[in-house]
C-alpha positions as a printed NumPy array, in Angstrom:
array([[-73.261,  41.517,  72.9  ],
       [-75.517,  38.363,  72.001],
       [-75.162,  39.916,  68.209],
       [-71.586,  40.267,  68.346],
       [-70.982,  36.682,  69.156],
       [-73.518,  35.707,  67.045],
       [-71.833,  37.458,  63.861],
       [-68.219,  35.793,  64.662],
       [-69.725,  32.504,  65.654],
       [-70.701,  32.671,  61.601],
       [-67.588,  34.05 ,  60.904],
       [-65.818,  31.02 ,  62.289],
       [-68.166,  28.469,  60.759],
       [-67.65 ,  29.811,  57.073],
       [-63.553,  29.829,  58.221],
       [-63.984,  26.124,  58.745],
       [-66.418,  25.555,  56.011],
       [-63.582,  27.094,  53.462],
       [-61.1  ,  24.946,  55.182],
       [-63.088,  21.463,  54.57 ],
       [-63.529,  22.427,  51.06 ],
       [-59.615,  23.248,  50.509],
       [-59.171,  19.198,  51.613],
       [-58.482,  16.232,  49.242],
       [-60.424,  12.865,  49.427],
       [-57.468,  11.016,  48.286],
       [-55.478,   9.596,  51.162],
       [-51.84 ,  10.288,  49.607],
       [-52.579,  13.667,  48.917],
       [-49.585,  14.947,  50.879],
       [-47.32 ,  13.691,  48.637],
       [-48.877,  15.195,  45.593],
       [-48.266,  19.106,  45.236],
       [-49.25 ,  21.209,  47.405],
       [-52.137,  23.986,  46.982],
       [-50.434,  26.953,  46.521],
       [-51.841,  29.766,  44.402],
       [-48.637,  31.191,  43.554],
       [-46.556,  29.989,  40.76 ],
       [-43.644,  26.993,  42.07 ],
       [-41.031,  26.05 ,  39.438],
       [-39.683,  23.034,  39.492],
       [-35.97 ,  22.865,  37.88 ],
       [-35.41 ,  18.96 ,  37.084],
       [-31.954,  17.977,  36.118],
       [-30.913,  14.797,  34.165],
       [-28.385,  13.365,  36.67 ],
       [-27.328,  11.171,  33.681],
       [-26.172,  13.635,  30.875],
       [-25.942,  16.748,  33.277],
       [-26.822,  19.118,  30.808],
       [-30.677,  18.553,  29.896],
       [-32.982,  20.493,  32.395],
       [-36.54 ,  20.645,  32.732],
       [-39.154,  23.158,  34.301],
       [-42.948,  21.999,  35.307],
       [-44.443,  25.056,  36.223],
       [-47.135,  24.393,  39.625],
       [-50.089,  26.382,  40.236],
       [-53.52 ,  26.456,  42.167],
       [-56.872,  27.634,  41.026],
       [-60.485,  27.715,  42.474],
       [-63.192,  28.274,  39.737],
       [-66.85 ,  26.552,  39.356],
       [-66.25 ,  23.057,  38.935],
       [-63.963,  23.179,  42.19 ],
       [-60.123,  23.298,  43.097],
       [-57.329,  22.752,  40.977],
       [-53.447,  22.254,  40.12 ],
       [-52.306,  22.995,  37.18 ],
       [-49.046,  21.328,  36.033],
       [-47.365,  22.635,  33.139],
       [-44.132,  21.097,  31.451],
       [-41.572,  22.987,  30.16 ],
       [-38.379,  22.118,  27.821],
       [-35.17 ,  23.731,  29.202],
       [-35.361,  26.922,  26.302],
       [-38.589,  27.887,  27.94 ],
       [-41.11 ,  26.827,  25.503],
       [-44.003,  24.952,  27.191],
       [-44.634,  21.334,  26.12 ],
       [-48.09 ,  20.159,  28.022],
       [-50.291,  21.354,  30.754],
       [-52.229,  18.982,  33.157],
       [-55.377,  20.317,  35.389],
       [-55.746,  18.092,  38.381],
       [-59.276,  17.895,  40.195],
       [-57.442,  18.699,  43.908],
       [-60.685,  16.483,  45.271],
       [-59.546,  13.156,  43.447],
       [-56.437,  13.914,  42.226],
       [-58.052,  13.017,  38.866],
       [-57.2  ,  14.446,  35.414],
       [-59.909,  16.766,  34.214],
       [-58.347,  18.388,  30.933],
       [-54.773,  18.153,  29.224],
       [-53.47 ,  20.717,  26.922],
       [-50.749,  19.627,  24.659],
       [-48.458,  21.835,  22.4  ],
       [-48.379,  20.508,  18.459],
       [-46.086,  20.299,  15.38 ],
       [-47.579,  23.67 ,  14.782],
       [-46.498,  24.746,  18.284],
       [-49.923,  25.56 ,  18.627],
       [-51.833,  25.181,  21.914],
       [-54.385,  22.239,  21.435],
       [-56.978,  20.4  ,  23.88 ],
       [-56.439,  16.167,  24.361],
       [-59.256,  13.914,  24.566],
       [-59.255,  11.963,  27.742],
       [-60.208,   8.429,  27.923],
       [-58.789,   7.745,  31.022],
       [-57.851,  10.254,  33.936],
       [-56.134,   8.824,  36.874],
       [-52.828,   9.196,  37.135],
       [-52.4  ,   8.896,  41.425],
       [-52.658,   5.617,  42.78 ],
       [-55.255,   4.93 ,  46.191],
       [-52.65 ,   2.439,  47.531],
       [-50.888,  -0.867,  46.496],
       [-53.684,  -2.56 ,  44.926],
       [-55.306,   0.312,  42.904],
       [-53.162,   1.141,  39.454],
       [-54.054,   3.825,  37.787],
       [-54.481,   4.287,  33.967],
       [-53.934,   7.642,  32.278],
       [-54.875,   7.907,  28.232],
       [-55.281,  10.953,  26.169],
       [-54.867,  11.474,  22.597],
       [-53.812,  14.649,  20.684],
       [-52.383,  15.85 ,  17.051],
       [-49.437,  13.744,  16.295],
       [-46.264,  14.678,  14.057],
       [-48.043,  15.749,  11.184],
       [-52.174,  16.919,  10.233],
       [-52.599,  13.293,   9.444],
       [-51.326,  11.428,  12.074],
       [-52.637,  11.402,  16.192],
       [-50.872,  10.14 ,  19.203],
       [-52.638,   8.032,  21.903],
       [-50.698,   8.054,  25.302],
       [-50.891,   6.091,  28.118],
       [-49.43 ,   5.525,  31.617],
       [-50.016,   3.033,  33.699],
       [-49.301,   3.413,  37.438],
       [-48.331,   1.207,  40.493],
       [-47.034,   2.239,  44.128],
       [-44.356,   0.026,  44.962],
       [-43.514,   1.325,  48.103],
       [-44.321,   4.083,  50.86 ],
       [-42.056,   5.933,  53.272],
       [-38.793,   6.01 ,  50.587],
       [-36.039,   8.105,  52.273],
       [-34.499,  10.606,  49.415],
       [-31.976,  13.105,  49.714],
       [-33.796,  15.555,  47.688],
       [-32.809,  19.318,  47.656],
       [-29.572,  18.695,  50.559],
       [-32.85 ,  17.311,  52.647],
       [-34.13 ,  13.755,  53.249],
       [-37.918,  13.38 ,  52.194],
       [-40.262,  10.525,  52.741],
       [-41.196,   9.34 ,  49.256],
       [-43.481,   7.46 ,  47.064],
       [-42.16 ,   5.107,  44.882],
       [-44.568,   4.585,  41.446],
       [-43.229,   2.085,  38.845],
       [-44.587,   3.572,  35.5  ],
       [-45.731,   1.814,  32.096],
       [-45.917,   4.531,  29.449],
       [-46.913,   3.358,  25.864],
       [-47.258,   5.667,  23.038],
       [-48.882,   4.872,  19.592],
       [-48.718,   6.759,  16.566],
       [-52.352,   6.342,  14.515],
       [-53.092,   7.128,  11.049],
       [-56.457,   7.223,  10.983],
       [-56.471,   7.037,   7.166],
       [-54.199,   4.351,   6.555],
       [-54.887,   2.587,   9.883],
       [-51.811,   2.436,  10.702],
       [-50.013,   2.253,  14.136],
       [-46.668,   2.382,  15.645],
       [-46.529,   1.744,  19.225],
       [-43.592,   2.098,  21.581],
       [-43.599,   1.177,  25.228],
       [-40.908,   2.429,  28.143],
       [-41.011,   1.876,  32.414],
       [-39.824,   4.183,  34.654],
       [-39.379,   4.635,  38.453],
       [-40.83 ,   7.73 ,  39.574],
       [-40.787,   9.489,  43.14 ],
       [-43.363,  11.931,  44.783],
       [-42.069,  13.292,  48.295],
       [-44.263,  14.183,  51.048],
       [-44.974,  17.891,  50.924],
       [-43.227,  18.817,  47.615],
       [-44.599,  16.287,  44.7  ],
       [-42.538,  14.942,  42.249],
       [-39.067,  15.169,  43.05 ],
       [-37.485,  12.593,  40.515],
       [-38.012,   9.955,  37.807],
       [-35.864,   7.439,  35.889],
       [-35.985,   4.883,  33.349],
       [-35.025,   1.312,  34.62 ],
       [-31.456,   1.651,  33.309],
       [-31.166,   5.155,  34.062],
       [-29.829,   6.27 ,  30.912],
       [-32.412,   9.176,  31.561],
       [-32.552,  10.314,  35.504],
       [-33.883,  13.371,  36.175],
       [-34.065,  15.074,  39.882],
       [-35.529,  18.117,  41.029],
       [-32.768,  20.413,  41.617],
       [-34.435,  23.859,  42.56 ],
       [-37.674,  25.321,  43.34 ],
       [-37.769,  28.765,  41.981],
       [-40.392,  31.281,  42.016],
       [-41.502,  33.282,  39.005],
       [-38.91 ,  35.751,  38.763],
       [-36.243,  33.98 ,  39.388],
       [-37.214,  31.484,  36.523],
       [-37.979,  34.282,  34.27 ],
       [-34.589,  35.013,  34.396],
       [-32.94 ,  32.165,  33.775],
       [-35.18 ,  31.691,  30.132],
       [-34.414,  34.973,  29.566],
       [-30.972,  34.091,  29.179]])
C-alpha cells in the first residue's frame, strides 16, 4: 500500500510540474491564441470590401526549446505568405518565415522580437528583414505596438467578447544594398485581441481596410474551402 501511495504521489507531482510548464509568464496571455496542438484556421473577412479573405492557421508544439504557438498567414487562394513562431512563455517571436517573390520559403532575420505588450506603459517593437521584390532588394518591416484599452467589449462571431485594443505603427522600408537607396512607407492600424481567442479584428484608421474574424475552422473544413 505504501508503495502504491508513493507511486501516486510521484505521478501527481509530475502532472503538476507538467501543468506549470504550460503556463506563460506574460500577464496578458489569456488574450493571446490558446495553446492547442490541433490546427485552428481563423477566417477573416474584409468587411470594408466584402470579398477579400485572409486565413491564419494557428497551432502549438513543444520542442527542446520549450512550447510555441505558430501563426501561419495565408492568402484567400490558400498560398502561404508568412509564419511567426511565438515562444509561449514570453510571447516573443522566435522565428519569422516569409515567402519571397519566387514563392520560396525563406527565414527572415529578426532584429526586434516583441509583438505583444505587457501593459499600457510597455511599447513593443518588432523588426525583421527579408528578401524584397527582386534578388537585389530587401524589406525591413517594423511594427511598434501600444496597448490603448483593456476590457473592450466587441461582438465576435455573434458573441460578446472582452478584448485588448492596440494601436500599431507599421513601417516597411525597401532597401537596395548596392545603390544604398531606401523607400519607406508607414501606416497605422488598430488591432483587437479577444480573451480566449487571439486576434479577432484589425483596421486602418479610416477603416478603408477592415478585417474581422468570421469563423474558426478545423483543418478539414479549411482544406475543402481552398480546394474549390
